C-alpha positions as a Markdown table, in Angstrom:
| # | Residue | x | y | z |
|---|---|---|---|---|
| 1 | Met | -25.5 | -31.7 | 23.7 |
| 2 | Thr | -25.1 | -34.6 | 26.2 |
| 3 | Gly | -23.7 | -35.0 | 29.7 |
| 4 | Gly | -20.2 | -36.0 | 30.4 |
| 5 | Thr | -19.3 | -39.7 | 30.5 |
| 6 | Gly | -16.8 | -40.2 | 33.2 |
| 7 | Thr | -16.4 | -37.3 | 35.6 |
| 8 | Asp | -17.8 | -37.1 | 39.1 |
| 9 | Arg | -16.7 | -33.6 | 40.1 |
| 10 | Thr | -19.1 | -30.8 | 41.0 |
| 11 | Val | -19.9 | -28.9 | 37.8 |
| 12 | Gly | -20.2 | -25.1 | 38.0 |
| 13 | Thr | -23.8 | -24.0 | 38.0 |
| 14 | Ala | -23.1 | -20.2 | 37.8 |
| 15 | Arg | -23.9 | -18.4 | 34.6 |
| 16 | Pro | -20.7 | -18.6 | 32.5 |
| 17 | Arg | -18.8 | -15.3 | 32.1 |
| 18 | Leu | -15.7 | -16.6 | 30.2 |
| 19 | Leu | -15.7 | -19.1 | 27.4 |
| 20 | Val | -12.3 | -20.5 | 26.4 |
| 21 | Ala | -11.9 | -22.6 | 23.3 |
| 22 | Asp | -9.1 | -24.6 | 21.7 |
| 23 | Leu | -8.7 | -24.2 | 18.0 |
| 24 | Asp | -7.5 | -27.3 | 16.1 |
| 25 | Gly | -10.0 | -30.1 | 16.4 |
| 26 | Thr | -12.4 | -28.0 | 18.5 |
| 27 | Leu | -13.3 | -24.6 | 17.0 |
| 28 | Leu | -11.7 | -25.1 | 13.5 |
| 29 | His | -13.0 | -27.4 | 10.8 |
| 30 | Asp | -10.7 | -30.2 | 9.7 |
| 31 | Ala | -8.8 | -30.0 | 6.4 |
| 32 | Glu | -6.4 | -32.3 | 4.4 |
| 33 | Val | -3.5 | -30.0 | 5.4 |
| 34 | Phe | -2.9 | -28.0 | 8.5 |
| 35 | Glu | -2.8 | -24.7 | 6.7 |
| 36 | Asp | -6.3 | -25.2 | 5.3 |
| 37 | Arg | -8.1 | -25.6 | 8.7 |
| 38 | Asp | -10.5 | -22.8 | 9.1 |
| 39 | Ile | -13.3 | -21.3 | 11.2 |
| 40 | Thr | -16.8 | -20.9 | 9.7 |
| 41 | Arg | -18.9 | -17.8 | 9.5 |
| 42 | Arg | -21.4 | -19.4 | 11.9 |
| 43 | Ser | -18.8 | -19.7 | 14.6 |
| 44 | Ile | -17.6 | -16.2 | 14.1 |
| 45 | Glu | -21.1 | -14.7 | 14.3 |
| 46 | Thr | -22.1 | -16.8 | 17.2 |
| 47 | Ile | -19.1 | -15.6 | 19.2 |
| 48 | Glu | -19.9 | -12.1 | 18.3 |
| 49 | Arg | -23.5 | -12.6 | 19.6 |
| 50 | Ala | -22.1 | -14.1 | 22.8 |
| 51 | His | -19.8 | -11.1 | 23.2 |
| 52 | Asp | -22.8 | -8.7 | 22.7 |
| 53 | Ala | -24.6 | -10.7 | 25.4 |
| 54 | Gly | -21.8 | -10.0 | 27.9 |
| 55 | Tyr | -19.7 | -13.2 | 27.6 |
| 56 | Leu | -15.9 | -12.9 | 27.5 |
| 57 | Phe | -14.2 | -15.1 | 24.9 |
| 58 | Ala | -10.6 | -16.4 | 24.7 |
| 59 | Ile | -8.7 | -18.8 | 22.4 |
| 60 | Ala | -6.3 | -21.4 | 23.9 |
| 61 | Thr | -4.2 | -23.0 | 21.3 |
| 62 | Ala | -0.9 | -24.9 | 20.7 |
| 63 | Arg | -0.4 | -22.7 | 17.6 |
| 64 | Pro | 2.3 | -20.0 | 17.5 |
| 65 | Val | 1.5 | -16.5 | 16.6 |
| 66 | Ser | 2.3 | -17.1 | 12.9 |
| 67 | Thr | -0.6 | -19.5 | 12.5 |
| 68 | Gly | -2.9 | -18.4 | 15.3 |
| 69 | Leu | -3.0 | -14.7 | 14.9 |
| 70 | Arg | -5.3 | -14.7 | 11.9 |
| 71 | Phe | -8.0 | -16.5 | 14.0 |
| 72 | Ala | -7.6 | -14.0 | 16.8 |
| 73 | Lys | -8.2 | -11.2 | 14.3 |
| 74 | Gln | -11.3 | -13.0 | 12.9 |
| 75 | Leu | -12.9 | -13.3 | 16.3 |
| 76 | Leu | -14.0 | -11.0 | 19.1 |
| 77 | Val | -11.4 | -12.2 | 21.5 |
| 78 | Asp | -10.6 | -10.8 | 25.0 |
| 79 | Ala | -7.4 | -12.9 | 25.3 |
| 80 | Val | -5.3 | -15.4 | 23.4 |
| 81 | Ile | -3.3 | -18.2 | 24.8 |
| 82 | Tyr | -0.6 | -19.2 | 22.3 |
| 83 | Leu | 1.8 | -22.1 | 22.4 |
| 84 | Asn | -0.3 | -23.9 | 25.0 |
| 85 | Gly | 0.4 | -21.1 | 27.5 |
| 86 | Ala | 3.9 | -20.1 | 26.8 |
| 87 | Leu | 2.7 | -16.8 | 25.4 |
| 88 | Ile | -0.5 | -15.1 | 26.7 |
| 89 | Asp | -1.9 | -12.0 | 25.2 |
| 90 | Phe | -4.3 | -10.2 | 27.6 |
| 91 | Asp | -5.1 | -7.3 | 25.2 |
| 92 | Pro | -5.5 | -8.6 | 21.6 |
| 93 | Ala | -7.0 | -5.3 | 20.4 |
| 94 | Ala | -3.7 | -3.5 | 21.3 |
| 95 | Asn | -1.3 | -6.3 | 20.6 |
| 96 | Ser | -2.5 | -7.1 | 17.1 |
| 97 | Asp | 0.9 | -6.6 | 15.4 |
| 98 | Phe | 2.9 | -9.7 | 14.5 |
| 99 | Asp | 6.2 | -8.1 | 15.1 |
| 100 | Leu | 5.2 | -7.0 | 18.6 |
| 101 | Leu | 3.8 | -10.5 | 19.5 |
| 102 | Thr | 7.0 | -12.2 | 18.3 |
| 103 | Ser | 9.5 | -9.7 | 19.7 |
| 104 | Ala | 11.9 | -10.6 | 22.5 |
| 105 | Asn | 11.0 | -7.3 | 24.1 |
| 106 | Leu | 7.6 | -7.5 | 25.9 |
| 107 | Pro | 5.5 | -4.4 | 26.4 |
| 108 | Ala | 5.9 | -2.7 | 29.8 |
| 109 | Asp | 2.2 | -2.8 | 30.5 |
| 110 | Gly | 2.2 | -6.5 | 31.1 |
| 111 | Ser | -0.4 | -7.2 | 28.4 |
| 112 | Leu | 1.9 | -9.9 | 27.0 |
| 113 | Val | 3.3 | -12.6 | 29.3 |
| 114 | Lys | 5.9 | -15.1 | 28.2 |
| 115 | Ile | 6.5 | -18.3 | 30.2 |
| 116 | Gly | 9.5 | -20.2 | 28.8 |
| 117 | Phe | 13.1 | -21.1 | 29.6 |
| 118 | Pro | 16.6 | -19.9 | 28.5 |
| 119 | Ala | 17.5 | -20.8 | 24.9 |
| 120 | Ser | 20.8 | -22.0 | 26.3 |
| 121 | Arg | 19.1 | -24.6 | 28.4 |
| 122 | Ala | 17.0 | -25.7 | 25.4 |
| 123 | Cys | 20.2 | -26.2 | 23.4 |
| 124 | Glu | 21.7 | -28.3 | 26.2 |
| 125 | Val | 18.7 | -30.6 | 26.3 |
| 126 | Cys | 18.6 | -31.0 | 22.5 |
| 127 | Leu | 22.3 | -31.9 | 22.4 |
| 128 | Met | 21.8 | -34.4 | 25.2 |
| 129 | Leu | 18.9 | -36.0 | 23.4 |
| 130 | Leu | 20.8 | -36.2 | 20.2 |
| 131 | Glu | 23.8 | -37.8 | 21.9 |
| 132 | His | 21.5 | -40.6 | 23.0 |
| 133 | Met | 19.3 | -40.7 | 19.9 |
| 134 | Pro | 21.2 | -39.2 | 16.9 |
| 135 | Asp | 18.3 | -39.7 | 14.4 |
| 136 | Leu | 15.8 | -37.8 | 16.6 |
| 137 | Lys | 13.9 | -34.9 | 14.8 |
| 138 | Leu | 13.6 | -31.9 | 17.1 |
| 139 | Gly | 13.8 | -28.2 | 17.4 |
| 140 | Ile | 13.4 | -25.1 | 19.6 |
| 141 | Val | 10.6 | -22.6 | 19.1 |
| 142 | Met | 11.5 | -19.0 | 20.1 |
| 143 | Asn | 10.0 | -15.7 | 19.0 |
| 144 | Asp | 8.0 | -17.6 | 16.4 |
| 145 | Val | 11.1 | -19.1 | 14.7 |
| 146 | Arg | 11.7 | -22.8 | 14.7 |
| 147 | Tyr | 15.4 | -23.8 | 15.1 |
| 148 | Thr | 15.4 | -27.4 | 13.9 |
| 149 | Asn | 17.7 | -30.2 | 12.7 |
| 150 | Phe | 15.2 | -31.2 | 9.9 |
| 151 | Asp | 13.0 | -29.7 | 7.3 |
| 152 | Ile | 9.7 | -29.0 | 9.1 |
| 153 | Ser | 7.8 | -28.5 | 5.8 |
| 154 | Val | 6.9 | -32.2 | 6.1 |
| 155 | Tyr | 4.5 | -31.0 | 8.8 |
| 156 | Trp | 3.9 | -27.3 | 8.1 |
| 157 | Lys | 4.2 | -25.6 | 4.8 |
| 158 | Thr | 4.3 | -22.0 | 6.0 |
| 159 | Gln | 6.1 | -21.8 | 9.3 |
| 160 | Thr | 9.6 | -20.2 | 9.4 |
| 161 | Phe | 12.5 | -22.5 | 10.4 |
| 162 | Arg | 16.2 | -22.4 | 10.4 |
| 163 | Tyr | 18.5 | -25.4 | 10.3 |
| 164 | Thr | 20.7 | -25.7 | 13.4 |
| 165 | Asp | 23.2 | -28.0 | 15.2 |
| 166 | Phe | 22.1 | -26.3 | 18.5 |
| 167 | His | 25.4 | -24.5 | 18.8 |
| 168 | Asp | 24.2 | -21.4 | 17.0 |
| 169 | Val | 20.8 | -20.6 | 18.5 |
| 170 | Pro | 20.7 | -17.0 | 19.7 |
| 171 | Asp | 20.2 | -16.1 | 23.3 |
| 172 | Gly | 16.6 | -15.4 | 24.5 |
| 173 | Val | 13.6 | -17.0 | 26.1 |
| 174 | Ala | 12.5 | -20.1 | 24.3 |
| 175 | Asp | 8.9 | -21.1 | 24.2 |
| 176 | Lys | 9.2 | -24.9 | 23.8 |
| 177 | Ile | 11.2 | -27.8 | 22.5 |
| 178 | Thr | 9.4 | -29.8 | 19.8 |
| 179 | Ile | 10.2 | -33.4 | 19.1 |
| 180 | Phe | 8.8 | -35.7 | 16.4 |
| 181 | Pro | 9.8 | -39.2 | 17.5 |
| 182 | Glu | 9.2 | -42.3 | 15.4 |
| 183 | Ala | 7.0 | -44.9 | 17.0 |
| 184 | Asp | 9.9 | -47.0 | 17.9 |
| 185 | Gln | 11.7 | -44.1 | 19.7 |
| 186 | Trp | 8.9 | -43.3 | 22.2 |
| 187 | Asp | 9.9 | -45.7 | 25.0 |
| 188 | Ala | 13.6 | -44.7 | 24.8 |
| 189 | Leu | 12.8 | -41.0 | 24.7 |
| 190 | Arg | 10.6 | -40.6 | 27.7 |
| 191 | Pro | 13.2 | -41.4 | 30.5 |
| 192 | Leu | 15.6 | -39.0 | 28.9 |
| 193 | Ile | 13.4 | -35.9 | 29.4 |
| 194 | Pro | 14.8 | -33.7 | 32.2 |
| 195 | Gly | 12.7 | -33.1 | 35.2 |
| 196 | Asp | 12.5 | -29.3 | 34.7 |
| 197 | Phe | 10.3 | -29.8 | 31.6 |
| 198 | Glu | 6.7 | -30.8 | 31.3 |
| 199 | Ile | 5.8 | -33.2 | 28.4 |
| 200 | Ser | 2.7 | -32.8 | 26.4 |
| 201 | Ile | 1.8 | -34.6 | 23.2 |
| 202 | Ser | -0.3 | -33.0 | 20.4 |
| 203 | Glu | -2.4 | -35.1 | 18.1 |
| 204 | Gly | -0.4 | -38.2 | 18.9 |
| 205 | Val | 2.6 | -36.9 | 16.9 |
| 206 | Met | 4.5 | -33.9 | 18.3 |
| 207 | Trp | 6.1 | -34.0 | 21.8 |
| 208 | Met | 6.3 | -30.5 | 23.4 |
| 209 | Leu | 8.7 | -29.9 | 26.3 |
| 210 | Met | 7.7 | -26.7 | 28.1 |
| 211 | Asn | 8.1 | -24.8 | 31.3 |
| 212 | Pro | 5.8 | -26.6 | 33.8 |
| 213 | Glu | 3.8 | -23.4 | 34.2 |
| 214 | Ala | 3.3 | -23.0 | 30.4 |
| 215 | Asn | 0.1 | -24.9 | 30.0 |
| 216 | Lys | -3.5 | -24.1 | 29.3 |
| 217 | Glu | -4.7 | -24.7 | 32.9 |
| 218 | His | -2.2 | -22.2 | 34.3 |
| 219 | Ala | -3.1 | -19.8 | 31.5 |
| 220 | Leu | -6.8 | -20.1 | 32.3 |
| 221 | Arg | -6.2 | -19.3 | 35.9 |
| 222 | Leu | -4.2 | -16.2 | 34.9 |
| 223 | Leu | -7.1 | -15.1 | 32.7 |
| 224 | Cys | -9.5 | -15.4 | 35.5 |
| 225 | Glu | -7.3 | -13.3 | 37.8 |
| 226 | Arg | -6.8 | -10.6 | 35.2 |
| 227 | Met | -10.5 | -10.5 | 34.2 |
| 228 | Gly | -12.0 | -10.8 | 37.7 |
| 229 | Val | -13.8 | -14.0 | 36.8 |
| 230 | Ser | -13.9 | -17.1 | 39.1 |
| 231 | Pro | -12.9 | -20.5 | 37.6 |
| 232 | Glu | -16.4 | -21.6 | 38.4 |
| 233 | Glu | -17.7 | -19.0 | 35.9 |
| 234 | Thr | -15.7 | -20.4 | 33.0 |
| 235 | Val | -16.4 | -23.0 | 30.3 |
| 236 | Ala | -13.5 | -24.6 | 28.5 |
| 237 | Phe | -13.9 | -26.5 | 25.1 |
| 238 | Gly | -11.4 | -29.0 | 23.9 |
| 239 | Asp | -10.6 | -32.2 | 22.0 |
| 240 | Asp | -7.0 | -33.3 | 22.8 |
| 241 | Leu | -5.1 | -34.6 | 25.8 |
| 242 | Ile | -3.4 | -31.2 | 26.3 |
| 243 | Asp | -6.9 | -29.7 | 26.9 |
| 244 | Ile | -7.8 | -32.0 | 29.9 |
| 245 | Asp | -6.3 | -30.0 | 32.7 |
| 246 | Met | -7.8 | -26.8 | 31.4 |
| 247 | Met | -11.2 | -28.4 | 31.1 |
| 248 | Arg | -11.0 | -29.8 | 34.7 |
| 249 | Ala | -9.9 | -26.4 | 36.0 |
| 250 | Ala | -12.9 | -24.7 | 34.4 |
| 251 | Gly | -16.4 | -24.6 | 36.0 |
| 252 | Arg | -17.5 | -26.7 | 33.0 |
| 253 | Gly | -15.4 | -28.7 | 30.6 |
| 254 | Val | -17.1 | -29.4 | 27.2 |
| 255 | Ala | -15.6 | -31.8 | 24.8 |
| 256 | Val | -16.5 | -31.9 | 21.1 |
| 257 | Ala | -17.8 | -35.2 | 19.9 |
| 258 | Asn | -14.7 | -35.9 | 17.9 |
| 259 | Ala | -12.4 | -35.6 | 21.0 |
| 260 | Asn | -9.9 | -38.1 | 22.1 |
| 261 | Pro | -11.6 | -40.8 | 24.2 |
| 262 | Lys | -9.7 | -39.7 | 27.3 |
| 263 | Val | -11.1 | -36.2 | 26.9 |
| 264 | Leu | -14.6 | -37.5 | 26.4 |
| 265 | Ala | -14.2 | -39.5 | 29.6 |
| 266 | Ile | -13.5 | -36.4 | 31.8 |
| 267 | Ala | -15.9 | -34.0 | 30.1 |
| 268 | Asp | -18.8 | -32.5 | 31.9 |
| 269 | Glu | -20.7 | -32.2 | 28.6 |
| 270 | Val | -20.2 | -33.3 | 25.0 |
| 271 | Cys | -21.3 | -31.0 | 22.2 |
| 272 | Pro | -21.4 | -31.9 | 18.4 |
| 273 | Ser | -18.1 | -32.3 | 16.6 |
| 274 | Asn | -15.8 | -29.5 | 15.3 |
| 275 | Asn | -17.0 | -30.1 | 11.7 |
| 276 | Glu | -20.6 | -29.5 | 12.9 |
| 277 | Asp | -19.7 | -26.2 | 14.6 |
| 278 | Gly | -20.2 | -27.9 | 18.0 |
| 279 | Val | -18.9 | -25.0 | 20.0 |
| 280 | Ala | -21.1 | -22.6 | 18.2 |
| 281 | Gln | -24.1 | -24.9 | 18.8 |
| 282 | Trp | -23.4 | -25.0 | 22.5 |
| 283 | Ile | -23.1 | -21.2 | 22.7 |
| 284 | Glu | -26.3 | -20.8 | 20.7 |
| 285 | Ala | -28.2 | -22.9 | 23.2 |
| 286 | Gln | -27.0 | -20.6 | 26.0 |
| 287 | Leu | -28.2 | -17.5 | 24.1 |
| 288 | Gln | -31.7 | -18.7 | 23.6 |
């Protein structure tokens, strides 16, 4: 493990109580296709040891429930942040059923929190964008269904989608709008995004338009409130641009060695890469 390379903030010195890790590019090993990315036995067992030693552990991922739940079930997790913070599960042991996690009806106990926007507003935005850019590939994610104007199997082989012209999307609370612009569409697209949405870009390919409070930083702060943990007592692991604010909000932000250069620049520490089980190595060092 090495020190960070570009941050001058005060790093938390308290013993960490809550560890929060991104999945893709951070905790998971790479694979040729998205569906084959996986977590190793070493990482699973190390997180179990950390849990036994009194650490709390949470996942913070851009993945929806359909592709993130299996990792939540493999790990001893105290909370799961799905969809970059649009859906937060504060009680994974109780909320382990897919149908519950993807239902439009949230449990009354507040153990599931959804931070989105009306589907009708999402449709308005999609139609506006298509009016200016008719060839734009985009869709709306709601209750783990993707309502899109193109075949998403070019990106994901197993995720459920329905073709739409954005006039037939059901009412509800949408999680995000996803856009897959071609390289020559980026400059024209950005000024069209309405001010009531926050833009984040995943792996340099997918644009996500979300409620400004649906982000990993806000979700981390909610976890701290619920769990009685101060932000200074947290460690956040990440690799992509959408992890930066969460890492800055944590007492310590740890980047995997394969992280985006901008993430490496703000990290307080750098651990080995995801394919070397860098998060597990960092945790093992704390448990010695």
